[in-house]
Phi, psi and omega in degrees: 000154180296144179275124180250347178208149182235132182243126181254136159292161181254300185297125179071002174250308177245334181241129183277079177261129175197124178303336181296332177302324177278309192286343172292340175279341186254348178240139173272341186243120182297320181295322178294322177297314180296323178296318178298315181288337180275337187239340183245280177276074189276169175296325179295320177293318179297327178298324178294323175296318180296335179271004172114358176296127179302142181301319181300319178292316180297318178295318180297316179298315183289324178295323177296325180279328183229067184299335180291346180249024186310309185294321181291322178292316180300326180298331179300331178264304188292334181240024183306321185302335180287353174280351185236083182287340181172196180267163169272090194300324181297324179285327177299325177299317178295316178302319180297322178295317178298316179300317180296333179273359178079019178288128176299128186238140179222162175234141177223111190224141167282101188202135175295130176298332181296313183273338178298327178299335182285339187239345187305312183286349181283337184244106182302333183293345177299333180286347180281345182281137175283345177186152180227130174246125179248138178301325182296338177272328185274328180093003175223155180248156169302144010264022179304130183301333184295331181284329175289324175296321178298316178301312183297311185286324182295322186247007176064038182273145173268113185308318186294339180250016180248130180256128179250138183236126182209151180273353183251125186301320181300324179288323176297315178298320179297321178295317179297320178297331178275002175097001180276157163284148183205145174226147177274132178279126175241318177199165178297326180295314180291326176297316178301319178297318179297317181293326177291316179301324182273000177081013180277324173244154177273148177289152181291000000 
């Protein structure tokens, strides 16, 4: 079916978020940094933050479990902004083309509402979205079907004519299971190709 609306993930698709941007400043050894992120400030712990756990609470819990890493854990909160050096500019160019063509645009992101406030005004393209759904507001993260239902009901979207873009395969699968069209983001170039194939953008 024809695509009538496009939904973007934010982190690593439009916004360059990665804890490594911060922790490379705090570790001299890359392997030690990766070990820390795999065993202390893990993706599973970050997922709880994305589902709405306050950062202060999350830091306190983790510090109690790993007191020897107190300062490094605290940095995840106090220096969080350093995880976001800027936008993924090549994808912003694609977003701008969609915006210029009048395509309805939305964002659906696993993101703490607490930290999203720190960056929303920093990126002018956030104003191009007709709506934004954050996991931190909903209390569930992708690929949980409930967050796709929230997107659909909040903005009156028809899943079959809505295209979802995400860099994580499980989230793409979750969107498809919820009835949306979906493509996995690999690069701005491949995204442009997908959008052209689906008739959302015109070929050069």
